[in-house]
C-alpha positions in Angstrom: 80.9 6.2 81.9 79.8 5.6 85.5 78.7 7.7 88.3 81.0 8.1 91.3 78.0 8.2 93.7 76.6 5.2 95.5 73.1 4.0 95.2 72.1 5.9 98.4 73.4 9.1 96.8 76.4 9.5 99.1 79.7 10.6 97.6 83.1 12.0 98.4 83.8 15.7 97.9 87.0 17.2 96.7 88.7 20.5 96.4 88.2 22.8 93.5 91.1 24.0 91.3 92.7 27.4 91.7 91.9 30.1 89.3 94.7 31.6 87.2 94.4 35.1 85.9 96.7 34.8 82.8 96.2 32.5 79.9 93.5 31.4 77.5 90.1 30.7 79.1 88.0 27.9 77.5 84.7 26.5 78.7 83.7 22.9 78.0 80.4 21.1 78.4 80.8 17.8 80.3 78.1 15.2 81.0 77.9 12.7 83.8 79.1 14.9 86.7 76.7 14.7 89.8 78.7 15.5 92.9 81.8 16.8 94.7 83.7 13.6 93.9 83.0 14.1 90.2 84.3 17.7 90.5 87.5 16.5 92.1 88.0 13.7 89.6 87.6 16.0 86.6 89.7 18.8 88.2 92.6 16.4 88.8 92.4 14.8 85.4 92.3 18.0 83.4 94.9 19.7 85.6 97.3 17.0 84.5 97.1 18.1 80.8 100.3 20.0 79.7 99.8 23.7 79.6 96.7 23.8 81.9 97.1 26.5 84.5 93.8 26.1 86.3 90.5 24.2 86.2 87.1 25.2 87.6 84.3 22.6 87.5 80.6 23.6 87.9 78.8 20.3 88.4 75.4 21.9 88.4 75.9 23.6 85.0 77.9 20.7 83.6 80.7 23.1 82.7 84.5 22.9 83.0 86.5 26.1 82.7 90.1 25.6 81.7 92.7 28.3 81.8 95.8 27.3 79.8 99.0 29.0 78.8 97.9 28.8 75.2 94.6 27.6 73.5 94.1 24.1 75.0 94.1 21.0 72.8 90.5 20.0 72.8 91.4 16.3 72.1 93.7 16.2 75.1 91.1 17.8 77.4 88.5 15.3 76.1 90.8 12.4 76.7 91.5 13.5 80.3 87.7 14.0 80.9 87.1 10.5 79.4 89.8 8.9 81.5 88.1 10.4 84.6 84.9 8.6 83.6 82.9 11.5 82.1 82.1 12.8 78.6 83.2 16.1 77.1 80.4 17.1 74.7 82.1 20.1 73.2 82.9 23.7 73.9 80.2 25.6 75.8 78.7 28.7 74.2 
């Protein structure tokens, strides 16, 4: 896992995912996110998982909220987060 920020603390920001109103809402704890680029990378990766309707990333809280057509497959979400360079540590309480 690596940070997307440079040693001087600069990074690139990205857009947040849209929020869907229908579907199953699941909140995950994700470690390693520090900036807007992290947010964009996780949003893009998790949005690509089949059945995901929307993704909202809260970098400061280390939380990723996923709205999916049905209950999301935790293993697929974890794989997408891992491929983006971060670590899903479980479902958030």
